[in-house]
C-alpha positions as CSV (number, residue, x, y, z in Angstrom):
1,M,39.6,27.2,91.5
2,T,39.3,30.6,89.8
3,D,41.0,32.0,86.8
4,R,43.8,34.3,88.0
5,Q,44.0,36.5,85.0
6,D,41.9,39.0,86.8
7,V,41.8,42.3,84.9
8,R,39.3,45.1,85.5
9,T,37.9,46.4,82.3
10,T,39.2,49.7,81.1
11,A,36.1,50.4,78.9
12,P,33.7,52.8,80.8
13,R,30.6,50.9,79.6
14,F,29.4,48.5,76.9
15,A,28.0,50.0,73.8
16,Q,25.7,53.0,74.3
17,A,22.8,50.9,73.1
18,D,23.3,48.6,76.1
19,S,23.4,51.4,78.7
20,A,19.7,52.2,79.0
21,P,18.6,48.5,79.4
22,F,21.3,48.0,82.0
23,E,20.2,51.0,83.9
24,H,16.6,49.8,83.8
25,W,17.8,46.4,85.1
26,I,19.7,48.0,87.9
27,A,16.6,50.0,88.9
28,A,14.6,46.7,89.1
29,L,17.4,45.1,91.1
30,R,17.4,48.0,93.6
31,A,13.6,47.5,94.1
32,E,14.2,43.8,94.8
33,A,17.0,44.5,97.2
34,R,14.8,46.9,99.2
35,T,12.3,44.1,99.7
36,K,15.1,42.2,101.4
37,G,15.8,45.0,103.8
38,I,18.9,46.3,102.2
39,G,19.4,50.0,103.0
40,E,19.5,52.9,100.6
41,N,23.1,53.9,101.5
42,T,24.3,50.4,100.6
43,L,22.4,50.5,97.3
44,A,23.7,53.9,96.4
45,E,27.3,52.9,97.1
46,A,26.8,49.6,95.1
47,F,25.1,50.9,92.0
48,D,25.7,54.6,91.5
49,G,27.9,54.7,88.4
50,L,28.2,50.9,88.2
51,R,29.9,49.6,85.0
52,L,29.7,46.4,83.1
53,N,32.9,44.2,83.1
54,R,33.7,42.6,79.8
55,R,36.5,40.5,81.2
56,A,34.2,38.7,83.5
57,L,32.1,37.6,80.6
58,E,35.1,36.3,78.7
59,L,36.3,34.3,81.7
60,E,32.9,32.8,82.4
61,A,33.3,30.8,79.1
62,R,36.7,29.3,79.8
63,Q,37.1,28.1,83.4
64,P,40.4,26.2,83.6
65,E,39.1,23.2,85.4
66,F,36.7,22.6,82.5
67,V,39.0,23.3,79.6
68,T,42.4,22.0,80.7
69,P,43.1,18.2,80.4
70,V,42.8,16.8,83.9
71,G,46.4,15.4,84.0
72,A,47.8,18.8,83.0
73,Y,45.6,20.5,85.6
74,V,46.8,18.2,88.4
75,A,50.4,18.6,87.4
76,A,50.2,22.4,87.3
77,L,48.8,22.7,90.8
78,T,50.7,19.9,92.7
79,G,54.3,20.6,91.8
80,K,57.3,20.8,94.1
81,Q,56.8,24.5,95.0
82,A,53.2,23.9,95.9
83,L,54.2,21.0,98.1
84,A,57.0,22.9,99.8
85,T,54.9,25.9,100.5
86,G,52.0,23.8,101.8
87,R,54.2,21.9,104.2
88,E,55.7,25.1,105.5
89,K,52.2,26.6,106.0
90,R,51.2,23.4,107.8
91,R,54.2,23.8,110.1
92,Q,53.5,27.5,110.8
93,H,49.8,26.9,111.6
94,A,50.0,23.4,113.1
95,A,48.3,24.2,116.4
96,L,45.5,26.1,114.7
97,L,44.9,23.4,112.1
98,A,44.8,20.8,114.9
99,R,42.1,22.7,116.6
100,I,40.1,23.0,113.4
101,E,40.3,19.3,112.8
102,A,39.2,18.5,116.3
103,A,36.2,20.8,115.9
104,Y,35.1,19.9,112.4
105,G,36.7,16.5,111.6
106,V,38.4,17.8,108.4
107,P,42.2,17.0,108.2
108,A,44.6,19.9,107.7
109,R,45.9,18.5,104.5
110,Y,42.6,19.0,102.7
111,L,42.2,22.6,104.0
112,L,45.7,23.3,102.8
113,A,45.0,21.8,99.4
114,I,41.9,24.0,98.9
115,W,43.8,27.0,100.1
116,R,46.4,26.3,97.4
117,L,43.9,25.9,94.6
118,E,41.8,28.9,95.6
119,S,44.3,31.6,96.3
120,D,47.8,30.0,96.2
121,Y,48.0,30.0,100.0
122,G,46.6,33.5,100.2
123,A,48.9,35.1,97.6
124,N,46.1,36.0,95.2
125,F,42.6,36.8,96.1
126,G,41.8,38.2,92.7
127,S,41.3,41.8,91.6
128,F,37.8,42.0,90.3
129,P,35.3,44.3,92.1
130,V,32.7,41.7,93.3
131,V,29.6,43.8,92.9
132,E,30.6,45.0,89.4
133,T,31.4,41.5,88.1
134,L,28.3,39.9,89.7
135,A,26.1,42.6,88.2
136,T,27.7,42.0,84.8
137,L,27.1,38.2,85.0
138,A,23.6,38.5,86.3
139,Y,22.7,40.9,83.5
140,A,24.6,39.6,80.5
141,G,26.2,36.2,81.5
142,T,25.1,32.8,80.3
143,P,21.3,32.9,80.4
144,K,20.8,29.8,82.5
145,R,23.3,31.1,85.1
146,R,21.8,34.6,85.5
147,P,19.5,33.7,88.4
148,F,22.5,32.2,90.2
149,W,24.6,35.3,89.7
150,R,21.7,37.5,90.7
151,R,21.4,35.6,94.0
152,Q,25.2,36.1,94.6
153,L,24.8,39.8,93.9
154,I,22.0,40.1,96.5
155,G,24.2,38.2,98.9
156,A,27.1,40.6,98.4
157,L,24.8,43.5,99.2
158,E,23.7,41.7,102.3
159,I,27.3,41.1,103.4
160,V,28.0,44.8,103.3
161,D,24.6,46.0,104.7
162,R,25.0,43.7,107.7
163,G,28.4,45.1,108.4
164,H,30.4,42.0,107.7
165,A,32.7,43.8,105.2
166,T,33.0,46.9,103.2
167,F,32.6,47.2,99.4
168,A,36.3,48.0,99.3
169,R,37.0,44.5,100.8
170,L,34.8,42.8,98.3
171,V,37.4,42.2,95.7
172,G,37.9,38.7,94.3
173,S,37.7,36.4,91.3
174,W,35.7,36.9,88.1
175,A,33.0,34.8,89.6
176,G,32.6,36.9,92.8
177,A,34.5,34.5,95.1
178,M,36.4,36.2,97.9
179,G,39.1,35.7,100.5
180,H,41.7,33.0,101.2
181,T,39.4,30.1,100.2
182,Q,37.2,32.0,97.7
183,F,33.7,31.9,99.2
184,I,31.0,33.2,97.0
185,P,28.5,35.5,98.8
186,T,25.8,33.0,99.6
187,T,28.4,30.5,100.8
188,Y,29.8,33.2,103.0
189,L,26.4,34.0,104.5
190,D,25.5,30.3,105.0
191,H,28.8,28.8,106.1
192,A,31.4,31.3,107.3
193,V,32.1,31.2,111.0
194,D,33.8,33.5,113.5
195,F,36.4,31.1,115.0
196,D,38.7,33.7,116.5
197,G,35.8,35.2,118.5
198,D,36.3,38.8,117.4
199,G,32.7,39.3,116.3
200,R,33.5,39.1,112.5
201,R,33.6,36.4,110.0
202,D,36.7,37.6,108.3
203,L,37.9,35.4,105.4
204,W,40.4,38.1,104.3
205,R,42.6,38.6,107.4
206,S,41.8,35.9,109.9
207,L,43.2,32.4,109.2
208,P,41.2,30.9,112.1
209,D,38.0,32.1,110.4
210,V,39.3,31.0,107.0
211,F,40.2,27.4,108.0
212,A,37.1,27.0,110.3
213,S,34.7,28.3,107.6
214,T,36.2,26.0,104.9
215,A,36.0,23.0,107.3
216,N,32.4,23.9,108.2
217,Y,31.4,24.1,104.6
218,L,32.9,20.7,103.9
219,R,31.3,19.2,106.9
220,K,27.9,20.6,106.0
221,S,28.5,19.2,102.5
222,G,28.7,15.7,103.9
223,W,32.3,15.3,104.9
224,Q,32.9,12.0,106.8
225,S,35.7,11.9,109.4
226,G,38.3,9.2,109.0
227,L,38.0,8.8,105.3
228,P,40.4,9.9,102.5
229,F,39.0,11.3,99.3
230,G,39.7,8.0,97.6
231,W,42.3,5.6,96.2
232,E,43.9,5.0,92.8
233,A,42.4,1.7,91.6
234,A,43.3,-1.0,89.1
235,L,40.7,-2.9,87.1
236,P,40.6,-6.5,85.8
237,E,40.7,-7.3,82.1
238,G,37.4,-6.8,80.4
239,F,35.9,-4.6,83.2
240,D,32.6,-3.0,82.3
241,Y,33.5,0.7,82.2
242,S,29.8,1.7,82.2
243,R,30.0,1.1,86.0
244,A,32.6,3.9,86.3
245,H,30.6,7.0,87.3
246,L,29.3,8.8,90.4
247,G,25.8,7.5,89.8
248,E,26.8,4.0,90.8
249,S,27.9,3.4,94.4
250,R,28.9,0.1,95.9
251,T,30.6,-1.1,99.1
252,V,34.3,-1.8,98.9
253,A,33.6,-5.5,99.3
254,E,31.3,-5.4,96.2
255,W,33.9,-3.6,94.1
256,R,36.5,-6.1,95.3
257,A,34.2,-8.9,94.2
258,L,34.2,-7.3,90.7
259,G,38.0,-7.5,90.6
260,V,38.7,-3.9,91.6
261,R,41.9,-3.5,93.7
262,R,44.2,-0.7,94.7
263,A,46.8,0.3,92.1
264,D,49.7,0.3,94.6
265,G,49.0,-3.3,95.6
266,K,47.9,-2.4,99.2
267,P,44.6,-3.9,100.3
268,L,41.5,-1.9,100.0
269,P,40.2,-0.8,103.5
270,E,37.4,-2.7,105.1
271,I,34.7,0.0,105.2
272,D,31.0,-0.5,104.7
273,R,30.3,3.0,103.3
274,P,29.5,3.3,99.6
275,V,32.2,4.4,97.1
276,S,32.1,5.1,93.4
277,L,34.5,4.4,90.6
278,I,35.6,7.2,88.2
279,V,37.8,7.5,85.2
280,P,38.4,11.2,84.9
281,A,40.6,11.0,81.8
282,G,38.9,8.0,80.1
283,W,39.6,4.3,80.3
284,N,43.3,4.6,79.4
285,G,44.1,6.9,82.3
286,P,44.2,6.6,86.1
287,V,41.2,5.1,87.8
288,F,39.9,6.0,91.2
289,L,37.6,4.7,93.9
290,V,36.2,7.8,95.6
291,T,34.4,8.3,98.8
292,Q,31.7,10.7,100.1
293,N,34.5,13.1,100.8
294,Y,35.3,13.5,97.1
295,R,31.6,14.4,96.7
296,A,31.9,17.0,99.5
297,I,34.9,18.6,97.7
298,L,32.7,18.7,94.5
299,R,30.2,20.7,96.5
300,Y,33.0,23.3,96.9
301,N,33.7,23.3,93.1
302,N,31.7,21.1,90.9
303,A,34.5,20.0,88.6
304,A,36.1,16.6,88.6
305,A,39.5,18.0,87.9
306,Y,39.2,20.3,90.9
307,A,38.0,17.7,93.4
308,L,40.6,15.2,92.2
309,T,43.4,17.7,92.4
310,V,42.4,18.7,96.0
311,G,42.5,15.1,97.0
312,L,45.8,14.2,95.3
313,L,47.5,17.4,96.6
314,A,46.2,16.6,100.2
315,E,47.7,13.1,100.0
316,R,51.0,14.4,98.5
317,L,51.4,16.8,101.4
318,E,51.6,13.7,103.5
319,G,54.2,12.1,101.2
320,Q,51.6,9.9,99.5
321,G,49.3,10.3,96.4
322,D,51.8,9.4,93.6
323,L,50.0,7.6,90.8
324,V,50.9,4.3,89.4
325,A,49.1,4.8,86.1
326,R,50.1,7.6,83.7
327,W,47.8,10.3,82.5
328,P,47.1,10.1,78.8
329,A,49.1,12.4,76.6
330,A,47.6,15.9,77.0
331,A,45.1,16.5,74.2
332,R,42.9,19.4,73.5
333,L,39.6,19.1,75.1
334,L,36.4,19.6,73.1
335,S,35.2,23.2,72.8
336,R,31.6,24.0,73.8
337,A,30.6,24.1,70.1
338,E,32.2,20.7,69.5
339,K,30.3,19.3,72.6
340,A,27.1,20.6,71.2
341,E,27.9,19.0,67.9
342,L,28.6,15.7,69.7
343,Q,25.2,16.0,71.4
344,R,23.4,16.6,68.1
345,G,25.2,13.7,66.6
346,L,24.2,11.4,69.4
347,M,20.6,12.6,69.1
348,A,20.7,11.9,65.3
349,L,21.8,8.3,66.1
350,G,18.9,7.8,68.4
351,Y,20.5,8.4,71.8
352,D,19.2,10.9,74.3
353,P,22.0,13.3,75.4
354,G,19.6,15.7,77.1
355,P,19.5,19.4,76.1
356,V,22.0,20.5,73.4
357,D,23.9,22.9,75.6
358,G,27.6,22.2,74.9
359,K,28.0,20.7,78.4
360,V,28.8,17.0,79.1
361,G,26.6,16.2,82.0
362,P,25.2,12.9,83.3
363,E,22.6,12.6,80.5
364,T,25.2,13.1,77.8
365,R,27.7,10.7,79.4
366,K,25.0,8.1,79.6
367,A,24.3,8.5,75.9
368,I,28.0,8.3,75.2
369,R,28.3,5.1,77.1
370,A,25.4,3.6,75.2
371,F,27.1,4.6,71.9
372,Q,30.5,3.2,73.0
373,K,28.9,-0.1,74.0
374,R,27.2,-0.5,70.7
375,A,30.5,0.3,68.9
376,G,32.4,-2.3,71.0
377,K,34.5,0.3,72.8
378,P,35.2,0.8,76.5
379,A,32.0,2.5,77.8
380,D,33.8,5.1,79.9
381,G,31.5,8.1,78.9
382,Y,34.5,10.2,78.2
383,A,34.1,12.9,75.5
384,N,37.2,13.5,73.4
385,Q,38.2,14.1,69.8
386,A,38.2,10.4,69.0
387,L,34.7,10.0,70.2
388,L,33.5,13.1,68.3
389,D,35.1,11.7,65.1
390,A,33.4,8.3,65.7
391,V,30.0,9.9,66.2
392,R,30.5,12.1,63.0
393,K,31.4,9.0,61.0
394,A,28.4,7.0,62.4
395,A,26.0,9.8,61.8
396,H,27.0,10.2,58.1
397,R,26.8,6.5,57.1
């Protein structure tokens, strides 16, 4: 999911002091692109007069699936209008979607859900010039992410140089994602397919190519036919929440032996493939058993809120997916500075949260669970204001 407040900067450049270094950086990038066989006409069209885009840098720091409480994120994207439009789109494209499912094993409801989250069923591709924003992020974005943005920029040049699209067509999100289902350039090069047989992989105007490319990406990301993304679960009293994370996988039978059941009272399916337990809003919110297909959706967008919303919207398009448990009251999520403070506090208390980078990844969640266990709290690994307050208090004793 991309931020839809796409606004091209009106400033001609950054401060003059930044102009010369940026021009030198572009010159080095041109040289690198030439080594990959990209032609001079493409390079001239891409880089002559190129500007930096301030808005892209602002949006990099506040992606909605990472700063919006998960319950609010799900509610905003799975409402009545989203369901009504999705069902109408499914009716309109039923024959095509059936062909895609037969070819790739991905049910239509998941393709429709991704379509909704990525471009509101094709209503909004974004308005950022892809080369401009990727150059900005590769030059001045988050330092750890600059190599990634540079690869995407080279990929965008390859798309044009190979004749797949024009620069005028490469307009998309602040992150360089394009078309109906918002493929970044390297994903386009690796996974887009020409399903309509016209010789182009057109993710802007050909829904056969859009749906097939999206299904192909999911399949190559490990999608398993015949499985849903998961099920809402209910846990027994005293359950050890330190088991609730993607790093721990068990068979359904093993989870059942630990007292895990479906929240709606239906029996868990008899499958022998591993599933994981997650608590995306902490121990006092909905709990889910998730399959490999949830992980495949994460490959599309590595945010738990995104993958969960795709799964729930897909099920709701079928008249299912309503939750038994309520989401916790929407609370402000921790800022990056507060997450960094949390990491420093955990470190001061003798835990290892990994690098102090303001991101709650697996290492930080493991440290949080250890702190929670010692404090006698449910070890769900969830970072919120109450946890930060508890760490502050413990660190200053």
